[in-house]
N, C-alpha and C positions, 0 to 999 in steps of 0.2 A: 583368523586374524581380525581384530576389531578395528573398524574405520569410523571416522566421524563424518556425518553427512549434514548438509544444510538444505532444507527444502522450503521454498516459498510457494504458497498457493493463494489464489485469489477467489474469494467467494462472491456470489451474486449480492448486489447491494440491497435487494429487497427482502433479504432474510431478517427475521427478528433476532434480538439478542439471544433468546433461548435457542433458536435454530443454529446460530453461530456457535454457541457453547456446545450444543449437541454434536455439531460437525467436528469441533476440536476434540471432544471426548472420544468420538468415534475413531478418529485417526490416531490419537494417543494410544487408545486401547488396542487398535489394530497393530501398531508398531510393537507394543509390549508383548502381544500374543505371538508375534512373528520373530521374537528374539532380540529386539532392541533393548539395550541395557539402560541407557540414560535418555530421557526425552524431555526437551524443553520447548515450550510454546510461548510465543510472544505476539500479541495483537498489535499491528501497526494502525489499524483502523480503516475507515472508509477514505479512499483516495481516488482522484480522477485518473482514468486510464489514458494511456498515450493514444489509443485508437479504440473505436467501438468494438466490443466483443459481444456477440449475440444481442446486439442492439442496446447494450448497457454502456454508459459513459463512465461509470464509477464501479469500484469493487472494494471488498473488504479484504485487506492483506493480512495474512498470517505467516509468521516466520517460525520455522521449526528446526531445531538441532536434535540429532540423535546419533547414538553409537550403535553399530551392529556389524554383521559380517557381509552385508551387501545383498542378502537374499530378500530383504524387505523392500528394496527399491522398486523392482518390477511389479510386485503384488500391490503395493500402495498406489503406484501410478496407474495401474490398471483400474483399481477401484475409483480413483479420482476421475479418470477418463469416462467411466461408465455412469458416474453420478451426475445429476443435473445441477447440483449446488456449486460445483467448482468450475470456474471459468478458465483458469490457467494454472499450471503448476510447473515447477522446475526443481530438480534435485541435483546437487553437485557434491562431489567428494572433496572434503577439506584435507589440508595437510595434517600429518600425524601429530604435530605439536600444538594443534588448536585444542583449547580446553574451554568448557562452558559449565555453568551451574545448571543443575536440573531444576526446572520451574514447572509448576503445575498450571492448569488453565487459569489465566488471570480473570479478575472481575471485569464486569462490563464497562468499557470505555464509552464516553459520551459520543464519540465520533461514529460508533457502530450502531447508533440508534436510528430510528426512522426519520429523524429530523434532517432537513436538507443541509448540505455542506455550505458553510460560510467561507467563501474564498476571500483571502486578504486583499484589500484594495491597495493599489500602489500609492506610495506617499506623494509621488509626483503629480498624481491626478488631483489631490487635495490642494496643492500649492499652485496649480496652474492659474494664470491670470484670466479674468473674465473677458468677454468679447469687448466690452466698453473700454477697459483699460488697455487692451491690445491695440484698439483703434487709436486711442490717444497717443500711445507710444509711436505708432506709425506716423501720425501727424507731426509729432515732435521731431522725429528723424527727418522728415521731408523738409521742415522749415530750417533745420540746422545745416543742411547740405549747402556748401558754398557754390555759388554760380559764377563761373568765369565768363567775362564778356569779351 
């Protein structure tokens, strides 16, 4: 019986784009050789981890969908566990009605390059008042407070 699986794995952030593509080719070929019928790979790019893993604060996320009989799961997870490039992995079995398009290895996204991640700055930080204006507001509030005698 053929099942559909979703596998997310996180690669070390210090890998070059060629190394990332090499890992993706390795696992795609591994799945195909072990009987997977359809394989789809999607790069989510470099993202901050929720907690440090092996002293890394970031990782390159790869989402993979494949169909197979289930014999691929243990062997690919064993290979990922033994390799040094994969920080974490998770495989789940999806519902039988889930369908996906087969995608090959995507081209290099700019987030997986060696440049540092640009974290978005919150809009509230840009519109915050300066120290001088906040002092003026405090002074205005103090003078407008009625004093009862």
